[in-house]
C-alpha positions as CSV (number, residue, x, y, z in Angstrom):
1,M,17.1,-34.5,14.0
2,Q,14.1,-36.2,12.5
3,S,13.0,-37.6,15.9
4,T,13.3,-34.1,17.4
5,T,11.1,-32.6,14.7
6,R,8.6,-35.4,15.1
7,S,8.4,-34.9,18.8
8,S,8.1,-31.1,18.4
9,S,5.2,-31.5,16.0
10,A,3.5,-34.1,18.2
11,G,3.8,-31.7,21.1
12,K,1.7,-29.0,19.4
13,R,-2.0,-28.8,19.7
14,L,-4.5,-26.7,17.8
15,I,-6.2,-23.8,19.6
16,P,-9.7,-23.2,18.1
17,W,-10.5,-19.6,17.3
18,N,-13.9,-19.8,19.0
19,N,-12.7,-21.4,22.2
20,D,-9.7,-19.5,23.4
21,S,-11.2,-16.7,25.5
22,V,-9.2,-15.4,28.4
23,G,-11.3,-16.0,31.6
24,R,-14.9,-16.8,31.8
25,G,-17.1,-14.9,29.3
26,G,-14.2,-13.1,27.7
27,P,-14.0,-12.6,23.9
28,T,-12.5,-15.3,21.8
29,S,-10.1,-14.8,18.8
30,M,-13.1,-15.2,16.5
31,D,-15.0,-12.6,18.4
32,V,-12.1,-10.1,18.2
33,L,-11.6,-10.9,14.5
34,L,-15.3,-10.4,13.6
35,E,-15.3,-7.2,15.6
36,W,-12.2,-6.0,13.8
37,L,-13.7,-6.9,10.4
38,R,-17.0,-5.0,11.2
39,T,-15.0,-1.8,11.8
40,P,-15.3,0.3,8.6
41,G,-12.1,0.4,6.6
42,N,-10.4,-2.6,8.2
43,Y,-11.2,-5.2,5.7
44,A,-10.6,-2.7,2.9
45,L,-7.1,-2.3,4.3
46,W,-6.5,-6.1,4.5
47,H,-7.9,-6.6,1.0
48,K,-5.0,-4.6,-0.4
49,Q,-2.0,-6.8,-0.8
50,S,0.4,-4.0,-0.1
51,A,-1.3,-3.1,3.2
52,R,-2.1,-6.7,4.4
53,C,0.9,-6.8,6.8
54,R,-0.1,-3.6,8.5
55,A,-3.7,-4.7,8.8
56,S,-2.6,-8.0,10.4
57,T,-0.4,-6.2,12.8
58,D,-3.3,-4.0,13.9
59,L,-5.5,-7.0,14.5
60,L,-2.7,-8.7,16.3
61,A,-2.4,-5.7,18.6
62,M,-6.2,-5.9,19.2
63,L,-6.0,-9.6,20.1
64,K,-3.1,-9.0,22.5
65,G,-5.1,-6.1,24.1
66,N,-7.7,-8.7,24.9
67,G,-5.2,-11.1,26.5
68,I,-4.9,-13.4,23.4
69,G,-1.2,-13.6,22.6
70,H,-0.8,-16.9,20.8
71,R,-1.9,-15.7,17.4
72,T,0.5,-14.6,14.6
73,A,0.2,-12.4,11.6
74,S,0.5,-15.4,9.2
75,G,-2.2,-17.3,11.2
76,I,-4.5,-14.3,11.0
77,N,-4.0,-14.0,7.2
78,S,-4.7,-17.7,6.8
79,K,-7.8,-17.6,8.9
80,I,-9.2,-14.6,6.9
81,K,-8.5,-16.4,3.6
82,K,-10.2,-19.5,5.0
83,M,-13.2,-17.5,6.0
84,I,-13.4,-15.9,2.5
85,R,-13.3,-19.4,1.0
86,G,-16.1,-20.6,3.2
87,Y,-18.1,-17.5,2.4
88,L,-17.7,-18.0,-1.3
89,S,-18.7,-21.6,-1.0
90,A,-21.8,-20.6,0.9
91,V,-22.7,-17.9,-1.7
92,E,-22.3,-20.5,-4.4
93,V,-24.8,-22.8,-2.5
94,L,-27.3,-19.9,-2.4
95,R,-26.7,-19.1,-6.1
96,E,-27.3,-22.7,-7.1
97,E,-30.7,-22.5,-5.3
98,G,-31.5,-19.2,-7.1
99,L,-31.4,-17.3,-3.8
100,P,-29.9,-13.9,-2.9
101,C,-26.8,-13.6,-0.7
102,D,-28.9,-12.1,2.2
103,Y,-31.4,-15.0,2.1
104,L,-30.7,-15.9,5.7
105,E,-31.7,-12.5,6.9
106,G,-35.3,-13.0,5.7
107,E,-38.2,-14.2,7.8
108,D,-39.0,-17.4,5.8
109,V,-35.8,-19.4,5.7
110,D,-35.5,-23.0,4.6
111,E,-33.8,-25.0,7.4
112,D,-32.0,-27.4,5.1
113,I,-30.5,-24.6,3.0
114,E,-29.6,-22.7,6.2
115,G,-27.9,-25.8,7.5
116,I,-25.9,-26.3,4.3
117,V,-24.9,-22.6,4.2
118,L,-23.8,-22.5,7.8
119,K,-21.9,-25.8,7.3
120,E,-19.9,-24.2,4.5
121,C,-19.4,-20.9,6.5
122,P,-20.5,-20.9,10.2
123,E,-19.9,-17.1,10.4
124,F,-21.9,-16.4,7.2
125,R,-24.4,-14.1,8.9
126,A,-21.7,-11.9,10.3
127,L,-19.5,-12.0,7.2
128,E,-22.2,-11.4,4.6
129,P,-22.6,-7.6,5.3
130,I,-18.7,-7.3,5.4
131,F,-17.8,-9.2,2.2
132,R,-20.9,-8.2,0.2
133,G,-19.8,-6.4,-3.0
134,W,-16.1,-7.2,-2.8
135,D,-14.3,-8.7,-5.8
136,F,-12.1,-11.6,-4.5
137,R,-10.5,-12.2,-7.9
138,G,-7.7,-10.0,-6.7
139,L,-6.4,-12.7,-4.5
140,S,-3.4,-14.3,-6.1
141,Q,-3.0,-18.0,-6.9
142,K,-0.5,-18.2,-4.1
143,D,-3.1,-16.9,-1.6
144,W,-5.6,-19.5,-2.7
145,A,-3.0,-22.2,-2.7
146,T,-2.2,-21.3,0.9
147,C,-5.9,-21.2,1.7
148,N,-6.5,-24.6,0.1
149,Y,-3.6,-26.1,2.1
150,H,-4.9,-24.9,5.4
151,W,-8.4,-25.8,4.4
152,T,-7.5,-29.5,3.8
153,T,-4.9,-30.1,6.5
154,S,-7.0,-29.6,9.7
155,E,-10.1,-28.2,11.2
156,D,-8.4,-25.0,12.3
157,S,-5.0,-25.3,10.9
158,E,-3.1,-22.1,11.3
159,A,0.3,-23.7,11.9
160,S,1.6,-20.6,13.6
161,D,-1.2,-20.7,16.2
162,Y,-0.3,-24.0,17.9
163,D,0.2,-24.0,21.6
164,E,4.0,-24.5,21.7
165,S,4.0,-24.9,25.4
166,Y,1.8,-27.9,25.4
167,G,4.5,-30.4,24.3
168,S,6.9,-29.2,26.9
169,R,4.3,-29.4,29.6
170,A,3.4,-33.0,28.5
171,T,7.1,-34.0,28.6
172,K,7.8,-32.5,32.0
173,R,4.4,-33.3,33.6
174,K,5.8,-36.0,35.9
175,A,8.8,-33.9,37.0
176,A,7.0,-30.6,37.6
177,H,3.3,-31.4,38.0
178,A,2.7,-29.1,41.0
179,S,4.7,-26.2,39.7
180,G,3.1,-26.5,36.3
181,R,-0.4,-26.3,37.8
182,R,0.6,-23.2,39.9
183,S,2.2,-21.6,36.8
184,S,-0.9,-22.4,34.7
185,R,-3.2,-21.1,37.4
186,S,-1.3,-17.8,37.9
187,K,-1.1,-17.2,34.1
188,R,-4.8,-17.8,33.8
189,L,-5.5,-15.4,36.7
190,R,-3.4,-12.7,35.1
191,S,-4.9,-13.2,31.7
192,T,-8.4,-13.0,33.2
193,Q,-7.5,-9.7,34.7
194,R,-6.6,-8.4,31.2
195,A,-9.9,-9.4,29.8
196,V,-12.5,-6.5,30.0
197,Q,-15.8,-7.7,31.4
198,D,-19.0,-5.8,30.6
199,T,-20.7,-4.7,33.9
200,S,-24.2,-5.5,32.5
201,G,-23.9,-9.2,33.5
202,A,-22.0,-12.4,33.2
203,G,-21.3,-13.7,29.7
204,K,-21.1,-10.2,28.3
205,W,-17.8,-8.9,26.9
206,L,-16.3,-5.9,25.3
207,V,-13.5,-6.1,22.9
208,T,-10.7,-3.8,23.8
209,T,-8.2,-2.3,21.4
210,C,-4.5,-1.4,21.8
211,P,-4.2,2.4,22.3
212,D,-1.6,2.7,19.5
213,A,-3.7,0.6,17.2
214,T,-6.8,2.6,18.1
215,A,-5.0,5.9,17.4
216,D,-3.6,4.6,14.2
217,L,-7.0,3.4,13.1
218,R,-8.6,6.7,14.1
219,R,-6.0,8.6,12.0
220,K,-6.6,6.2,9.1
221,M,-10.4,6.7,9.4
222,V,-10.0,10.5,9.5
223,A,-7.6,10.4,6.5
224,C,-10.1,8.2,4.7
225,T,-13.0,10.5,5.5
226,L,-11.1,13.6,4.3
227,G,-10.2,11.7,1.1
228,Q,-13.8,10.8,0.6
229,V,-14.9,14.4,1.2
230,K,-12.3,15.7,-1.3
231,N,-13.4,13.1,-3.8
232,M,-17.0,13.9,-3.3
233,F,-16.3,17.7,-3.6
234,K,-14.3,17.1,-6.8
235,L,-17.1,14.9,-8.1
236,H,-19.6,17.6,-7.2
237,L,-17.7,20.3,-9.0
238,A,-17.2,18.0,-12.1
239,T,-20.9,17.2,-12.1
240,A,-21.9,20.8,-11.8
241,R,-19.5,21.8,-14.6
242,I,-20.9,19.1,-16.8
243,K,-24.4,20.1,-15.9
244,D,-23.7,23.7,-16.8
245,E,-22.2,22.7,-20.1
246,C,-25.1,20.5,-20.9
247,E,-27.5,23.3,-20.1
248,V,-25.6,25.7,-22.4
249,Q,-25.7,23.1,-25.2
250,V,-29.4,22.5,-24.6
251,A,-30.1,26.2,-24.7
252,R,-28.0,26.6,-27.9
253,C,-29.9,23.7,-29.5
254,R,-33.2,25.2,-28.5
255,L,-32.2,28.6,-30.0
256,Q,-31.1,26.9,-33.2
257,T,-34.3,24.9,-33.3
258,E,-36.4,28.1,-32.9
259,Q,-34.4,29.8,-35.7
260,H,-34.9,26.9,-38.0
261,R,-38.6,26.8,-37.1
262,G,-38.9,30.5,-37.9
263,E,-37.2,30.1,-41.2
264,L,-39.4,27.1,-42.1
265,E,-42.5,29.0,-41.2
266,R,-41.4,32.0,-43.3
267,G,-40.7,29.7,-46.2
268,L,-44.1,28.0,-45.8
269,D,-45.8,31.5,-45.8
270,D,-43.9,32.5,-49.0
271,I,-44.9,29.3,-50.7
272,K,-48.5,29.8,-49.6
273,L,-48.6,33.4,-50.9
274,D,-47.0,32.4,-54.2
275,T,-49.5,29.6,-54.6
276,E,-52.4,31.9,-54.0
277,R,-51.1,34.5,-56.4
278,R,-50.6,31.8,-59.1
279,Q,-54.1,30.5,-58.5
280,Q,-55.6,34.0,-58.9
281,E,-53.6,34.6,-62.1
282,M,-54.7,31.3,-63.5
283,Q,-58.3,32.0,-62.6
284,L,-58.2,35.5,-64.3
285,E,-56.6,34.0,-67.3
286,S,-59.3,31.3,-67.5
287,E,-62.1,33.9,-67.2
288,R,-60.5,36.1,-69.9
289,R,-60.2,33.1,-72.3
290,Q,-63.7,32.1,-71.6
291,K,-64.9,35.6,-72.5
292,E,-62.9,35.7,-75.7
293,L,-64.2,32.3,-76.7
294,K,-67.8,33.3,-76.0
295,L,-67.3,36.5,-78.1
296,K,-66.0,34.5,-81.0
297,V,-68.9,32.1,-80.7
298,D,-71.4,34.9,-80.6
299,T,-69.8,36.6,-83.6
300,L,-69.9,33.4,-85.7
301,K,-73.6,32.9,-84.8
302,S,-74.4,36.5,-85.7
303,R,-72.6,36.2,-89.1
304,Q,-74.4,32.9,-89.8
305,A,-77.7,34.5,-88.9
306,L,-77.0,37.5,-91.3
307,K,-76.0,35.1,-94.0
308,N,-79.3,33.2,-93.6
309,Q,-81.1,36.5,-94.1
310,R,-79.2,37.0,-97.4
311,V,-77.2,40.0,-96.2
312,P,-74.2,40.7,-98.4
313,T,-70.9,39.4,-97.2
314,A,-69.3,42.8,-97.5
315,D,-71.9,44.3,-95.2
316,I,-71.4,41.4,-92.8
317,D,-67.6,41.8,-92.8
318,R,-68.0,45.5,-92.2
319,V,-70.3,45.0,-89.2
320,L,-68.7,41.7,-87.9
321,P,-65.2,41.6,-89.3
322,L,-63.4,38.3,-89.3
323,S,-60.4,39.9,-87.7
324,A,-62.3,39.9,-84.4
325,L,-62.2,36.1,-84.5
326,Q,-58.4,36.0,-84.7
327,N,-56.5,35.4,-81.4
328,D,-54.8,38.4,-79.9
329,P,-51.0,38.3,-80.1
């Protein structure tokens, strides 16, 4: 049993994601994966743990539609997690240098930093607009453990994406060399026919999608758009209602402020009038007292003058009585 397992593992070979195109100039698995990730809503679907299986199935159908049939859902998930890890490592490099995530999109780019970033994540330029703004803390420890395992075991180590037929061909190469070559050639020709070539020239390719996957994706996009419109309409109504309430409160506060201002102005006018009235009364009282004081002084002076002329006191009291000098009650 152990020898059988060892020989089976030895018969597997890795199929790089960027070197498995069907026919000359056809899209590779990496080309299809990046095209799928660029489609709005696809990565958001994969990012949800509950919808990841459905997203991987859609991508698997897209790969098969382009003639690539050796990938599996688990291999797709592992590859995306590995790309996320590489992207985060590249972002960490930029952050340590004090640079923004879109630094490579600028005109003046340091070649050393660019080399380090692309070494951490070769697809960084394509992934940066897709992964920008996403919170990857939602990935569970199990996800990262799987990602770490695949990261350290091989260069492109999606175990489910091995070429299983390679071992059998190596074992039977001497017995069926000619038939194997014919079979391989016929499969390659049929696969080449499935790859869609762009008519603009050699080396150009167009990623095709499975009709069912396309229809399902279109329905999802329409549902997502309708949901966004509903949410925007609800948000607009809520914003308008809050705005109206705020305007009513502002108008009420403005009216109360005007009322308080009117009351304050009336109070200030009353205080001003009362102050002026008191000032006038005090002024009149002061003038009256000054006149009384002057009259008393004049009376005393006149009595003294009459005394100096030896006028009898009785006559002086009759003309200038002392009662005139007393204060009025």
